[in-house]
C-alpha positions as CSV (number, residue, x, y, z in Angstrom):
1,M,35.1,-24.3,2.9
2,R,34.7,-24.6,-0.8
3,S,31.5,-26.0,-2.5
4,T,31.4,-29.3,-4.2
5,A,28.7,-30.9,-6.3
6,T,27.0,-32.1,-3.1
7,E,27.9,-29.7,-0.3
8,P,26.2,-27.9,1.2
9,L,23.1,-29.8,0.2
10,L,20.5,-28.0,2.3
11,L,20.1,-25.3,4.8
12,S,20.4,-26.6,8.4
13,E,21.4,-25.7,12.0
14,S,25.0,-26.5,11.1
15,R,27.2,-23.4,11.5
16,D,29.5,-24.7,8.7
17,V,26.5,-24.9,6.3
18,Q,25.3,-21.6,7.4
19,E,28.7,-19.8,6.9
20,R,29.2,-21.4,3.5
21,F,25.6,-20.4,2.5
22,K,26.5,-16.8,3.4
23,E,29.5,-17.0,1.3
24,M,27.4,-18.4,-1.7
25,I,25.0,-15.5,-1.3
26,G,27.8,-13.0,-1.3
27,E,29.5,-14.6,-4.3
28,T,26.1,-14.5,-6.1
29,L,25.6,-10.7,-5.4
30,S,29.2,-10.1,-6.6
31,S,28.5,-11.9,-9.8
32,I,25.4,-9.8,-10.3
33,F,27.2,-6.5,-9.8
34,R,30.1,-7.5,-12.0
35,S,27.7,-8.4,-14.9
36,F,27.0,-4.7,-15.8
37,S,29.0,-1.6,-15.8
38,D,26.6,1.2,-17.0
39,G,23.1,2.3,-16.7
40,S,21.8,0.7,-19.9
41,A,18.9,-1.7,-19.8
42,F,20.2,-4.4,-22.1
43,S,23.4,-5.5,-23.6
44,G,22.0,-5.2,-27.2
45,I,23.2,-8.6,-28.2
46,D,21.7,-10.1,-31.4
47,P,19.2,-12.9,-30.6
48,N,21.0,-15.5,-32.8
49,D,24.3,-14.8,-31.0
50,L,22.7,-15.1,-27.6
51,R,21.0,-18.3,-28.5
52,E,24.3,-19.9,-29.6
53,E,26.0,-18.8,-26.4
54,V,23.2,-20.2,-24.2
55,R,23.1,-23.5,-26.0
56,G,26.8,-23.9,-25.4
57,L,26.1,-24.1,-21.7
58,G,24.9,-27.7,-22.0
59,F,22.0,-29.4,-20.1
60,L,22.8,-32.2,-17.6
61,P,26.4,-33.2,-17.1
62,E,27.1,-36.8,-15.9
63,H,29.0,-35.4,-12.8
64,G,28.1,-32.2,-11.0
65,R,30.6,-29.3,-11.4
66,G,30.0,-27.5,-8.2
67,F,28.5,-24.1,-7.3
68,E,31.4,-21.9,-8.2
69,A,31.9,-23.2,-11.7
70,V,28.2,-23.0,-12.5
71,L,28.1,-19.4,-11.1
72,K,31.1,-18.5,-13.2
73,D,29.3,-19.7,-16.4
74,T,26.1,-17.9,-15.3
75,E,28.0,-14.7,-14.8
76,D,29.8,-14.9,-18.1
77,V,26.8,-16.0,-20.3
78,I,23.5,-15.3,-18.7
79,L,23.7,-12.3,-16.4
80,P,25.1,-9.8,-18.8
81,H,22.1,-10.4,-21.2
82,L,19.4,-10.3,-18.7
83,L,17.1,-7.2,-18.7
84,R,18.1,-4.7,-16.1
85,T,14.7,-3.7,-15.1
86,W,16.1,-1.1,-12.6
87,S,17.5,0.9,-15.6
88,V,15.7,4.2,-16.5
89,D,16.2,3.1,-20.1
90,Y,13.9,0.2,-19.6
91,M,10.2,1.1,-20.3
92,P,8.5,-1.3,-22.8
93,H,6.0,-3.2,-20.7
94,L,4.2,-3.3,-17.4
95,H,7.3,-5.0,-16.1
96,S,8.7,-3.1,-13.1
97,P,12.0,-2.9,-11.2
98,A,11.9,-4.5,-7.7
99,L,12.1,-2.6,-4.5
100,T,15.2,-3.7,-2.6
101,E,13.2,-4.9,0.5
102,T,11.1,-7.1,-1.7
103,I,14.3,-8.7,-3.1
104,C,15.3,-9.5,0.4
105,S,11.8,-11.0,1.0
106,E,12.3,-13.3,-2.0
107,L,15.4,-14.8,-0.2
108,I,13.3,-15.4,2.9
109,I,10.6,-17.1,0.8
110,S,13.0,-19.3,-1.0
111,C,15.0,-20.3,2.1
112,F,11.9,-21.5,4.0
113,N,10.0,-22.6,0.9
114,D,6.6,-22.7,2.7
115,S,3.6,-23.5,0.7
116,M,0.2,-21.8,0.9
117,D,-2.1,-24.7,0.4
118,S,-2.5,-26.1,4.0
119,W,-1.8,-24.5,7.4
120,D,0.7,-27.2,8.4
121,Q,2.8,-26.2,5.3
122,G,3.0,-22.5,6.2
123,P,1.7,-21.6,9.6
124,A,2.9,-18.0,9.9
125,A,2.7,-17.6,6.1
126,T,-1.0,-18.6,6.1
127,E,-1.9,-16.2,8.9
128,L,0.0,-13.3,7.2
129,E,-1.6,-13.9,3.9
130,E,-5.1,-13.9,5.5
131,S,-4.2,-10.7,7.4
132,M,-2.9,-9.0,4.2
133,V,-5.9,-10.1,2.1
134,H,-8.4,-8.5,4.6
135,G,-6.3,-5.3,4.8
136,L,-6.3,-5.1,1.0
137,A,-10.1,-5.6,0.9
138,G,-10.5,-2.7,3.3
139,L,-8.0,-0.5,1.3
140,F,-10.0,-1.0,-1.9
141,G,-13.3,-0.3,-0.2
142,L,-14.7,-3.8,0.0
143,P,-17.1,-4.5,3.0
144,E,-15.5,-5.8,6.2
145,G,-16.9,-9.2,7.3
146,T,-18.0,-10.5,3.9
147,S,-15.1,-9.9,1.6
148,D,-12.2,-12.3,1.0
149,G,-9.5,-13.2,-1.5
150,C,-6.2,-14.8,-2.0
151,F,-2.8,-14.3,-3.7
152,T,-2.3,-15.6,-7.3
153,S,0.5,-16.0,-9.8
154,G,-0.5,-12.9,-11.7
155,G,-3.2,-10.8,-13.3
156,S,-4.2,-13.5,-15.8
157,Q,-4.8,-16.1,-13.0
158,S,-6.7,-13.4,-11.0
159,N,-8.9,-12.6,-14.0
160,I,-9.6,-16.3,-14.8
161,T,-10.4,-16.9,-11.1
162,A,-13.0,-14.0,-11.2
163,L,-14.7,-15.2,-14.4
164,I,-15.0,-18.8,-13.1
165,A,-16.5,-17.5,-9.8
166,A,-18.8,-15.2,-11.7
167,R,-20.0,-17.9,-14.2
168,D,-20.7,-20.4,-11.3
169,W,-22.5,-17.7,-9.3
170,F,-24.7,-16.8,-12.2
171,C,-25.6,-20.4,-13.1
172,R,-26.4,-21.2,-9.5
173,E,-28.5,-18.1,-8.8
174,R,-30.1,-17.4,-12.2
175,L,-30.3,-20.9,-13.7
176,G,-30.5,-23.1,-10.6
177,W,-27.5,-25.1,-11.9
178,D,-24.4,-26.3,-9.9
179,V,-21.6,-26.2,-12.3
180,K,-19.2,-27.6,-9.7
181,A,-21.2,-30.8,-9.4
182,D,-22.9,-31.1,-12.7
183,G,-20.6,-29.4,-15.3
184,L,-21.8,-26.8,-17.8
185,P,-25.5,-26.1,-18.0
186,P,-27.6,-26.9,-21.1
187,E,-27.7,-23.1,-21.7
188,F,-23.9,-22.6,-21.7
189,R,-23.6,-21.7,-25.3
190,R,-25.7,-18.6,-24.5
191,L,-23.5,-17.3,-21.6
192,R,-21.7,-14.0,-22.4
193,V,-19.1,-11.8,-20.8
194,Y,-18.6,-8.2,-21.8
195,T,-15.3,-6.4,-21.8
196,S,-13.5,-3.6,-23.6
197,E,-12.2,-4.3,-27.1
198,I,-8.7,-3.3,-25.7
199,S,-8.9,-5.2,-22.5
200,H,-6.4,-7.9,-21.4
201,F,-6.4,-11.1,-23.5
202,S,-6.8,-13.2,-20.3
203,M,-10.6,-12.6,-20.7
204,D,-10.5,-14.6,-23.9
205,K,-8.2,-17.2,-22.4
206,A,-10.7,-17.5,-19.4
207,S,-13.7,-18.0,-21.8
208,H,-11.8,-20.8,-23.5
209,I,-10.9,-22.4,-20.1
210,L,-14.5,-22.1,-19.0
211,G,-15.6,-24.1,-22.0
212,M,-17.5,-21.2,-23.6
213,G,-15.0,-20.3,-26.3
214,Y,-13.7,-16.9,-27.6
215,G,-17.2,-16.3,-29.2
216,A,-18.7,-15.8,-25.7
217,V,-16.6,-12.7,-25.1
218,R,-18.4,-9.6,-26.3
219,K,-15.9,-6.8,-27.1
220,I,-17.4,-3.3,-26.3
221,P,-16.1,-0.5,-28.5
222,V,-14.1,2.2,-26.9
223,D,-14.3,6.0,-27.2
224,D,-11.5,8.4,-28.2
225,R,-10.0,8.1,-24.7
226,C,-9.9,4.3,-25.1
227,K,-12.6,3.8,-22.5
228,V,-15.6,1.5,-22.8
229,D,-18.4,3.3,-24.8
230,I,-21.2,3.1,-22.2
231,A,-24.0,3.7,-24.8
232,A,-22.6,1.0,-27.0
233,F,-22.4,-1.4,-24.0
234,E,-26.1,-0.8,-23.2
235,R,-27.1,-1.4,-26.8
236,M,-25.3,-4.6,-27.0
237,L,-26.9,-5.9,-23.8
238,D,-30.4,-4.8,-25.0
239,E,-29.8,-6.7,-28.3
240,D,-28.2,-9.8,-26.8
241,V,-30.9,-10.2,-24.1
242,A,-33.6,-9.8,-26.8
243,S,-32.0,-12.5,-28.8
244,G,-31.9,-14.9,-25.9
245,L,-28.3,-14.6,-24.7
246,L,-27.4,-14.7,-21.1
247,P,-25.1,-11.9,-19.9
248,F,-23.4,-12.9,-16.6
249,C,-20.3,-10.7,-16.3
250,A,-18.8,-7.4,-17.3
251,V,-15.2,-6.3,-16.9
252,A,-14.2,-2.8,-16.1
253,T,-10.6,-2.2,-16.9
254,F,-8.7,0.1,-14.5
255,G,-5.7,0.7,-16.7
256,T,-5.7,-0.8,-20.1
257,T,-2.3,-2.4,-21.0
258,D,-1.3,0.1,-23.7
259,F,-3.0,3.3,-22.8
260,G,-3.7,3.1,-19.0
261,S,-7.3,4.1,-19.7
262,V,-9.9,3.6,-17.0
263,D,-13.4,2.4,-17.7
264,D,-16.5,4.1,-16.3
265,A,-17.2,1.6,-13.6
266,V,-19.9,3.7,-12.0
267,S,-22.0,3.5,-15.1
268,M,-21.1,-0.2,-15.6
269,R,-22.2,-1.1,-12.1
270,R,-25.6,0.6,-12.7
271,I,-26.0,-1.4,-15.9
272,C,-24.9,-4.7,-14.3
273,D,-27.3,-4.2,-11.5
274,R,-30.1,-3.8,-14.0
275,Y,-29.2,-7.0,-15.8
276,G,-28.2,-9.1,-12.8
277,M,-24.6,-9.3,-13.8
278,H,-21.3,-9.6,-11.9
279,L,-18.9,-6.7,-12.3
280,H,-15.2,-7.6,-12.2
281,G,-12.6,-4.9,-12.0
282,D,-9.3,-5.7,-13.7
283,A,-6.9,-3.3,-11.9
284,A,-3.8,-5.4,-12.6
285,Y,-2.2,-2.1,-13.9
286,G,-4.0,0.6,-12.1
287,S,-4.5,-0.8,-8.6
288,G,-1.3,1.1,-7.4
289,L,-3.1,4.4,-7.7
290,I,-5.1,3.6,-4.6
291,M,-1.9,4.6,-2.7
292,S,-1.9,8.1,-4.2
293,G,-3.5,11.1,-2.4
294,K,-3.6,13.0,-5.6
295,Y,-4.8,10.3,-8.1
296,R,-6.6,7.6,-6.1
297,D,-10.0,9.0,-7.3
298,R,-9.1,7.6,-10.7
299,V,-9.6,4.1,-9.3
300,S,-11.9,4.6,-6.4
301,A,-14.8,3.0,-8.2
302,L,-13.1,-0.3,-7.6
303,S,-15.1,-0.4,-4.4
304,L,-18.3,-1.0,-6.5
305,C,-16.9,-4.1,-8.1
306,D,-17.8,-7.7,-7.1
307,S,-14.2,-8.8,-7.7
308,I,-10.9,-7.1,-8.2
309,T,-7.6,-8.1,-9.8
310,I,-4.5,-6.5,-8.2
311,D,-0.9,-7.0,-9.5
312,F,1.9,-6.1,-7.2
313,H,4.5,-6.7,-9.8
314,K,3.5,-3.7,-11.9
315,M,3.0,-0.2,-10.2
316,F,3.8,-1.5,-6.7
317,L,7.3,-2.5,-7.9
318,M,7.5,-5.9,-6.5
319,P,9.3,-9.1,-7.9
320,I,7.5,-11.4,-10.3
321,S,5.1,-13.0,-9.4
322,C,2.8,-11.3,-7.0
323,S,-1.0,-10.7,-7.6
324,A,-4.2,-11.1,-5.8
325,I,-7.9,-11.6,-6.4
326,L,-10.4,-9.9,-4.0
327,V,-14.1,-10.5,-3.8
328,R,-16.9,-8.6,-2.3
329,D,-18.6,-11.9,-1.1
330,A,-16.4,-14.7,0.3
331,E,-19.0,-17.2,-1.0
332,L,-17.8,-16.6,-4.5
333,L,-14.6,-18.4,-3.9
334,K,-16.3,-21.5,-2.6
335,C,-16.4,-22.8,-6.2
336,F,-12.7,-23.8,-5.6
337,E,-13.3,-25.6,-2.3
338,L,-12.7,-29.4,-2.3
339,H,-11.4,-31.4,0.7
340,A,-8.8,-34.1,0.5
341,D,-7.9,-36.4,3.5
342,Y,-4.2,-35.9,2.8
343,L,-4.3,-32.1,2.7
344,N,-7.1,-30.0,4.0
345,R,-9.1,-32.1,6.5
346,E,-12.5,-30.7,7.5
347,E,-12.0,-31.4,11.2
348,D,-8.8,-29.3,11.2
349,E,-10.7,-26.4,9.7
350,E,-13.3,-26.8,12.3
351,D,-10.6,-26.4,14.9
352,G,-9.3,-23.1,13.5
353,Y,-6.6,-24.3,11.1
354,I,-7.0,-22.3,7.8
355,N,-6.3,-24.1,4.6
356,L,-6.0,-21.6,1.8
357,V,-6.3,-24.2,-0.9
358,G,-10.0,-24.1,-0.5
359,K,-10.3,-20.7,-2.2
360,S,-7.5,-20.9,-4.8
361,M,-7.1,-22.4,-8.3
362,Q,-3.6,-23.5,-7.2
363,T,-2.5,-26.1,-4.7
364,T,1.2,-25.5,-4.1
365,R,1.7,-21.7,-3.9
366,R,4.5,-19.3,-2.9
367,F,4.4,-17.0,0.1
368,D,4.1,-13.9,-2.0
369,A,2.2,-12.0,0.7
370,L,5.5,-11.5,2.5
371,K,6.7,-9.2,-0.3
372,V,3.7,-7.1,0.1
373,Y,4.0,-6.9,3.9
374,M,7.6,-6.0,3.9
375,A,7.2,-3.3,1.3
376,F,4.1,-1.8,2.8
377,Q,5.7,-1.7,6.2
378,A,9.0,-0.4,4.9
379,R,7.6,2.4,2.6
380,G,4.2,3.1,4.2
381,K,1.4,4.6,2.3
382,D,3.1,8.0,1.9
383,G,6.2,6.3,0.4
384,F,4.1,4.4,-2.1
385,G,2.1,7.6,-2.9
386,R,5.3,9.4,-3.9
387,I,6.4,6.4,-6.2
388,I,2.9,6.5,-7.8
389,D,2.6,10.3,-8.2
390,T,6.2,10.3,-9.8
391,A,5.0,7.7,-12.4
392,V,1.8,9.5,-13.3
393,E,3.4,13.0,-13.5
394,N,6.3,11.6,-15.6
395,A,3.7,10.4,-18.1
396,A,1.9,13.7,-18.0
397,Y,5.2,15.5,-18.7
398,L,6.1,13.3,-21.5
399,Y,2.7,13.6,-23.2
400,G,3.0,17.3,-23.0
401,R,6.5,17.3,-24.5
402,I,5.5,15.0,-27.4
403,S,2.2,16.7,-28.1
404,S,4.0,20.0,-28.7
405,D,6.5,18.5,-31.1
406,D,5.4,18.5,-34.8
407,D,7.5,15.3,-35.4
408,F,5.2,13.2,-33.3
409,I,1.6,12.1,-32.8
410,A,0.3,11.2,-29.4
411,P,-3.4,10.1,-29.7
412,V,-4.4,9.4,-26.1
413,E,-3.7,11.6,-23.1
414,P,-2.5,9.3,-20.2
415,E,-4.3,8.7,-17.0
416,M,-1.6,6.6,-15.5
417,S,2.0,6.0,-16.6
418,S,1.9,4.8,-20.2
419,V,2.4,7.1,-23.1
420,V,1.7,5.9,-26.7
421,F,3.0,8.0,-29.6
422,A,4.7,7.7,-32.9
423,L,7.0,9.6,-35.3
424,K,4.9,11.0,-38.2
425,S,7.4,9.6,-40.7
426,G,5.6,6.2,-40.8
427,D,5.3,2.6,-39.6
428,E,8.6,1.4,-40.9
429,V,10.5,4.2,-39.3
430,N,9.0,3.6,-36.0
431,K,9.8,-0.1,-36.2
432,R,13.4,0.4,-37.1
433,V,13.9,3.1,-34.4
434,R,12.7,0.7,-31.7
435,R,15.1,-2.0,-32.9
436,L,18.1,0.5,-33.1
437,L,17.3,1.7,-29.5
438,L,17.3,-2.0,-28.4
439,A,20.7,-2.6,-29.8
440,E,21.9,0.6,-27.9
441,G,20.5,-0.8,-24.6
442,T,17.3,1.3,-24.5
443,V,14.2,-0.8,-24.4
444,I,10.8,0.8,-25.3
445,G,7.5,-0.7,-26.4
446,Q,5.7,-1.0,-29.6
447,T,1.9,-1.5,-30.3
448,V,-0.7,-0.6,-32.8
449,K,-3.5,2.0,-32.7
450,D,-6.0,2.4,-35.5
451,G,-3.9,0.3,-37.8
452,R,-0.7,2.4,-37.2
453,V,2.5,1.2,-35.6
454,M,3.0,3.2,-32.2
455,L,5.8,3.5,-29.8
456,K,5.2,3.2,-26.1
457,F,6.8,4.3,-22.8
458,T,5.6,2.5,-19.7
459,L,7.0,4.8,-16.9
460,L,7.0,2.7,-13.8
461,N,10.6,3.6,-12.6
462,P,10.6,6.3,-9.9
463,N,14.1,7.3,-10.7
464,L,13.2,8.5,-14.1
465,T,13.7,12.3,-14.6
466,H,12.4,14.7,-17.2
467,E,16.0,15.1,-18.4
468,T,16.2,11.4,-19.1
469,L,12.8,11.4,-21.0
470,D,14.0,14.5,-23.0
471,S,17.2,12.7,-23.9
472,I,15.5,9.5,-25.1
473,I,13.0,11.6,-27.2
474,D,15.8,13.5,-28.8
475,R,17.6,10.2,-29.6
476,I,14.3,8.8,-31.2
477,K,14.1,12.0,-33.4
478,T,17.8,11.6,-34.5
479,L,17.4,7.9,-35.3
480,G,14.1,8.6,-37.0
481,A,15.7,11.1,-39.3
482,E,18.6,8.7,-40.1
483,V,16.3,5.9,-40.8
484,E,14.0,8.0,-43.1
485,R,17.0,9.0,-45.2
486,T,17.7,5.3,-46.0
487,L,14.1,4.5,-47.1
């Protein structure tokens, strides 16, 4: 059977439909595998040329062209220029390759298309997410019986969820004000959240969404290891409280985006307790270290936090998107609870039907917990431990290699899997080298430290070897020398 514009329309019990769908999946895989022929991460196409090719595909034809014709266009124009995240030449961001079993789980998720808002839209999906959430809470050291959480679309949503919950908790407990019922309290302009000056920008986004504005986010200076300066944090709080401000939350980052640095959450917990503040742990990057027998101590203080952000599409190597928010006290998430007769009826919940919409910012939501379940079961803790250890040790090797080379500077020793460095020959050289590598199919990152342009390797791929890293560093040196001669 060959596909037309209308057949097969949907999965069904029909054997003919099932056989044709199997063919479509096979044809799709063949197109994927034909779209690349080497180990490079990117085709190197110029953005203007790619834009012209993509626009030539059109938008909405009057009559459908059928699956095979569309797949052929996709194979010819789109697939060759997608980023090949599995390549060892791809290392610019916290953007991981995907474990093969999790790619298979995505097929299951899409085939069934269950939704996580109400039990009757995802019975087994709901029960598995609940089971995984409570397992995760235990893994990260949160108390059994009181902790809870839910899956989210990513670290930004998890962080925003945490700050909403913290703000509502503080207003209720300290100000006697119900934000959910009555909106912002009269004192809202005095509310403050404290976070590292190099923390994720979702903290600023959260403050905007919460109606407090960017000015409510107090940026704590960092030390030479890019960790929160604890003495500076204490001084800021003393001064802010003396001036009548209302500190309600602090964020400890377990793996800053550029440097992978880990804040001193033990000291931050002590300070938050003194001031009656919520402590959030943003471990979108670093949460994977919990799987490592060697390096888990670097994130063990997550157990002290009132809420935790976890991203599975970073060090856990799962497809985008897959994240979770965990809370020490399940009551924190009740700020999102709202019943609707058409969705999450109270009588159903009284009879044991779990409707996850009551603890999430989202309504319709994907069954992302399946990816975590399948990967955890397939790899086990020891398998994930080897993946994490490889990433951390590759970063340590690269830092040692660069630190001993007089052509480079490397200002921060890594704690996780990110290495920030630069050729000493200047900003323009570093910028051009990154662009030249991109055109060759090697994708690395670029950032700024202390006003200086830096290059960045984010080493998530467990297939990376020291030999590959040496080869890329040698290429950077060669390109740097060539660029310098042209300036």
